[in-house]
Every structure is written in C-alpha cells, then in structure tokens.
C-alpha positions as CSV (number, residue, x, y, z in Angstrom):
1,M,0.0,0.1,0.0
2,K,1.7,3.6,-1.0
3,G,1.1,6.8,0.4
4,M,-1.3,9.1,-1.5
5,T,-0.1,12.7,-2.9
6,T,1.3,15.8,-0.3
7,I,-1.8,17.7,-0.2
8,V,-3.5,14.5,1.2
9,K,0.1,13.5,3.9
10,K,-0.1,17.5,4.9
11,T,-3.5,17.4,6.1
12,T,-4.4,13.9,7.7
13,Q,-0.5,15.6,9.7
14,I,-2.9,18.3,10.7
15,L,-6.6,17.0,11.4
16,A,-5.3,13.6,12.9
17,G,-3.8,15.5,16.2
18,I,-7.1,16.8,16.6
19,I,-9.0,14.0,16.2
20,F,-7.1,11.7,17.9
21,L,-7.3,14.8,21.2
22,Y,-11.1,15.0,20.1
23,G,-11.2,10.9,20.5
24,A,-9.0,11.0,23.6
25,Y,-11.8,13.7,25.2
26,V,-14.7,11.5,24.2
27,V,-13.0,9.2,26.4
28,I,-12.8,10.9,29.5
29,H,-16.3,12.6,29.2
30,G,-17.5,9.0,28.9
31,H,-19.1,9.6,32.2
32,L,-20.5,12.9,32.4
33,T,-21.5,12.7,28.6
34,P,-22.5,10.5,26.0
35,G,-19.5,9.0,24.6
36,G,-17.4,6.5,27.0
37,G,-14.6,3.9,25.7
38,F,-15.9,2.4,23.0
39,A,-17.4,5.5,20.7
40,G,-13.6,7.5,22.1
41,G,-11.6,4.4,20.9
42,V,-12.9,4.1,17.6
43,I,-12.2,7.9,16.6
44,M,-9.2,7.7,18.5
45,A,-8.6,4.5,16.0
46,G,-10.3,6.0,13.4
47,A,-6.9,8.6,13.8
48,F,-4.5,6.2,12.8
49,I,-6.4,4.8,9.7
50,L,-6.1,8.1,8.7
51,V,-2.9,8.2,9.3
52,T,-1.9,4.5,7.9
53,L,-4.0,5.9,4.7
54,A,-2.7,8.6,3.6
55,F,1.2,7.8,4.4
56,G,0.5,3.7,3.5
57,G,1.6,0.6,4.5
58,G,5.7,1.2,4.7
59,F,5.2,3.8,6.4
60,L,4.7,1.5,9.4
61,N,6.3,-1.8,8.4
62,L,4.2,-3.5,7.8
63,K,4.6,-7.4,8.6
64,K,1.8,-10.5,7.5
65,E,1.4,-12.2,10.7
66,E,-1.0,-14.5,12.1
67,T,0.0,-14.6,14.9
68,G,-2.0,-13.0,18.3
69,S,-2.6,-9.1,19.0
70,T,-1.2,-6.1,20.8
71,A,0.2,-6.1,23.9
72,T,-1.6,-3.2,24.4
73,E,-5.5,-4.6,23.1
74,N,-4.2,-8.2,25.8
75,I,-3.1,-5.6,28.9
76,A,-6.4,-3.1,29.1
77,V,-8.1,-6.3,28.3
78,L,-6.6,-7.3,31.7
79,I,-6.7,-4.2,33.6
80,V,-11.0,-3.7,33.1
81,I,-10.8,-7.9,34.5
82,I,-9.1,-6.4,37.3
83,L,-10.1,-3.6,38.3
84,S,-14.0,-5.0,37.8
85,L,-12.4,-7.8,40.1
86,V,-11.5,-5.5,43.2
87,G,-14.4,-5.3,44.4
88,L,-15.2,-8.9,45.2
89,F,-12.1,-9.3,46.4
90,L,-13.1,-6.4,48.9
91,G,-15.2,-7.8,50.4
92,A,-19.3,-6.3,48.2
93,K,-19.8,-9.6,46.3
94,V,-20.0,-7.1,43.9
95,F,-18.7,-7.5,39.8
96,F,-18.0,-4.5,38.9
97,L,-18.1,-2.1,42.0
98,N,-18.0,1.2,42.2
99,F,-15.3,1.6,44.7
100,L,-13.8,4.8,44.5
101,P,-15.2,8.1,46.4
102,R,-17.4,9.3,43.9
103,G,-16.9,13.4,44.2
104,T,-18.6,15.9,43.1
105,V,-21.4,15.4,40.6
106,G,-20.9,16.7,37.4
107,E,-17.1,17.2,38.0
108,L,-14.8,15.6,36.0
109,V,-13.6,14.0,38.5
110,S,-16.6,12.7,39.6
111,A,-18.0,8.8,38.6
112,G,-15.4,6.9,40.7
113,V,-14.0,4.0,39.0
114,L,-16.3,3.9,35.9
115,P,-13.7,6.6,33.7
116,L,-11.3,4.1,34.3
117,Y,-13.0,2.5,32.5
118,N,-12.7,4.6,29.8
119,I,-9.7,4.7,28.6
120,F,-9.2,1.1,29.6
121,V,-11.6,0.6,27.5
122,G,-11.1,2.9,25.0
123,I,-7.4,2.0,24.7
124,E,-8.8,-2.2,24.5
125,V,-11.5,-0.3,21.2
126,T,-8.7,1.8,18.9
127,S,-6.7,-1.1,19.0
128,S,-8.1,-4.0,18.4
129,I,-9.4,-1.9,15.8
130,F,-6.5,-0.3,14.2
131,I,-5.5,-4.6,14.0
132,L,-8.4,-5.5,12.1
133,F,-7.8,-2.6,10.0
134,L,-4.7,-3.7,9.3
135,A,-5.4,-7.3,8.8
136,L,-8.3,-6.7,6.6
137,V,-5.5,-3.9,4.7
138,I,-2.6,-7.2,4.6
139,F,-4.6,-9.6,3.5
140,K,-6.4,-7.7,0.3
141,E,-2.3,-6.2,-0.6
142,E,-1.7,-10.5,-0.6
143,D,-4.8,-10.6,-3.1
144,T,-3.5,-8.4,-5.3
C-alpha cells in the first residue's frame, strides 16, 4: 500500500492529531456526556487509520503475521478485568463495584472508577479496531 499525494499527507498531519484529541475527550468525559470508551476508541482508531491510508503501509513497516494480537489490547483488557474484580475482593461481593470516592456530581472526577473503565476500554477498542483494519489491508495487498 503506497502513500497518497503531498496534499493529502499534509492535511492528514493536521487533522489526525485533532481527531485523536477529540477521541480522547470523548473517552475522558464519557461518564458526563454521551460517549465513553467505545465511542472514543473508535474515533481514536479513525485517526490511526487516516494516517495509515495517507502515508501507506510502508510508513508502519507492516508485515503479515497471523499470531496473536498486540500487547496493548491484551493489557487494556486485563486491567479492565482486574478493576472489575476488585469489588469481589473488597468484601462487597459485587462485580464492577464502584469502589473509589464519587466526588461532586458534574465534575470531571465525579464517577469513582467509571472514568478508569472508560479509559481502558477506549485503549482496547482503539487497538482492536486498528488491528482489524491492518489485517484487512495486509490480506488485501496479498491478493493483488
């Protein structure tokens, strides 16, 4: 997969950061506004996909590997599972217990452990959607 024209590359350099920051905003404010880990993760993956399309596969040194997935995705899922199991070990016997102080309603730090769930779900969704895109690109190039 080769890169695109200079105009597309320069536009991508400007837009990719803005798109990624907006995705991070959606993830971080997910407990206050519509959105959250999944929606923000998809937006952030879109920034990575845009860069890959504009600069081509050579930009990332893509190789065809069929074994496993990325460490980022696995670590993010593991952290979400650990956070959700903490409630069971705190004696409350509740899976996904909101064990951190909740703070003031409407403030950014006001939902206890929910922002942490959003952040790690956002990381996991970003990496898995980007992996799916890369798999489709790599196997598509193999056929042509």
